[in-house]
C-alpha positions, 0 to 999 in steps of 0.5 A, a space after each residue: 500500500 502506498 504511503 501518503 506523501 510527507 507534508 508540513 504540519 503544525 503540532 499542538 496539545 489537545 487542550 489548545 487544538 481548537 484555538 490553534 486550528 482557528 488561527 491556522 485557518 485565519 492565515 489560510 494555511 490549513 490543508 483541507 486535502 489531508 486529515 487532521 490527526 490526534 495522537 499521543 496527547 497532540 493534534 497534528 494540523 496539515 498546512 499547505 506550506 512551511 509557515 513563515 516565522 511571523 505566521 508561527 508567532 501569530 499561531 503561537 498566541 493560541 497555544 504552544 506549537 511546533 512545525 514538523 514534517 509528517 505523513 498525513 493521509 489524504 481526505 477522500 473526495 466526497 462521493 457525488 450525491 447525484 448523476 449531475 455531480 458525476 458529470 459536472 465539467 464533462 458535459 455542457 450545462 444545457 446537456 446537464 439540464 437534459 439528463 433523465 430525471 428518472 430511470 428503472 433499476 431491475 436487479 443489476 440492470 438500469 433501464 433509461 426510458 428515454 433521452 432528451 435531444 440535449 442529452 442524446 450526444 452524451 448517452 455513453 457518458 451518462 450510462 458510464 456515470 450511472 454505472 459508477 453511481 450505482 455500484 451494484 449495477 452491471 448494465 445500462 439499457 435504453 428503451 428505443 421503442 414503445 412497449 407494444 405487441 401482445 407480449 408488451 416487450 420493449 426494444 432495448 439498446 445497450 449503452 454501457 456494461 455487460 450486454 445482457 437482458 436477464 437479471 434477478 430482481 428483489 422487492 418486498 421479500 420476493 425474488 424474480 428472474 426477469 429477461 427484459 428481452 422476452 417479457 415485460 416487467 416494471 419495478 415501478 409497480 412494486 408499491 402497487 404489488 405490495 399494496 394489493 397483496 396486503 388487501 388479500 385475505 387468507 382463503 381467497 382465490 385470486 385471478 391474475 389475468 396478465 401475470 407476466 413473470 408472476 410478481 403480483 401472484 407470488 407476492 400474494 402467495 408469499 403472504 397469504 394462504 390463498 390460491 392464485 391462478 396466474 395467466 399470461 399469453 406469453 410462453 416465455 413469461 410463464 416459463 420465468 414465472 414457473 422458475 420464480 415459483 421455485 425460488 420463493 417460499 410461499 404460503 399459498 398456491 400459484 397455478 401458472 397458465 399460459 393462454 388468453 385470459 378472456 378465453 379462460 374466463 368460462 373455465 374458471 367462471 365464478 371462482 375468484 374473490 379478486 381479479 388483477 388486471 395489469 394491462 394498461 392499454 387494454 384492461 378495460 376491454 377485459 372487464 366482462 371476462 373479469 366479472 366472469 372470473 368473480 363469484 356470483 356474490 361479487 368481488 374486487 377488481 384491481 384495474 390498471 389503465 392509461 389516462 390523460 389529464 386530469 389523470 384520476 378523473 379521466 380514469 374514473 370516467 373511462 372505467 365507469 363507461 365500461 364497468 356500467 355495462 358489466 354490472 353494479 359496482 362500488 368504486 373503492 380507490 383510485 390513484 396515480 401509479 406513474 407518469 408514462 409520457 407527457 400528459 399520460 399516466 398509469 392509474 390504478 382503480 379498485 372496485 367492488 362488483 356486487 352480487 349478480 
């Protein structure tokens, strides 16, 4: 290990240490790049140069001092508190103002939703800074296309780090293997998954209509002695869900099903106390199937949908238009989950359908 360089320091007794420190600072001599050491009843203050005789005399008024050469360790620079601090001096100010305000961390993979034009030329520098700031991250990806198609899989471009899309993500006590090139997954719904899981009671039967790799279903079965039918049309997502069931200890039972949720509603008709509908672009089209899953006595639905401004009012209006054709219900809760684009949000609605 390299020894710190020898520098000049001023030694004084501990009892006069604070007064001497102030005197050294008043002369502008204190070396702020090195540590102040307390040892054997003395304090050693690093100084930027050998003090002149008149400076030593001025400091001596605060207490008895001597000037000595000594190896004092350098102070490590403070860890930057933001990506902006990492990139100060490496990018123009207008580019710094265009840095992404948020990004997702899935396991050890960072996913940037989009880059503004001002930040686009510095995509590599931004990605490298993210890896330095998040030391456990190994990969930085950029979404280059809208989440689309029946499987909702985004197009992702490698910006920095290891070229891979698979990772293990942990949230609220569960672990999930996710391959972002094969299945949709959003860590921003972690709070929602936790919230809905807390609403479930032991003994309930739940239908998770668009289960993906299983986060809602597994979190529910982790906490409750419940039965969950976890449906997804994407076979790769269902395979990952099956693996995720094997790596989590569950109180309840999860049955993974690969298929179209609406086509399965007649087979599982009247079985569910609760239905989860996490397919924001199309969830309202499946409300009829969701009501079929519910018991005749009624039950809860948790619907996620895209909404424009004002987000909650607009979402409630859209939901009411569809739900009124399905059956009588009571609106229980409505909250904004996250923004997805300018003037667009994902909103969650909890509703209780009444007896048929």
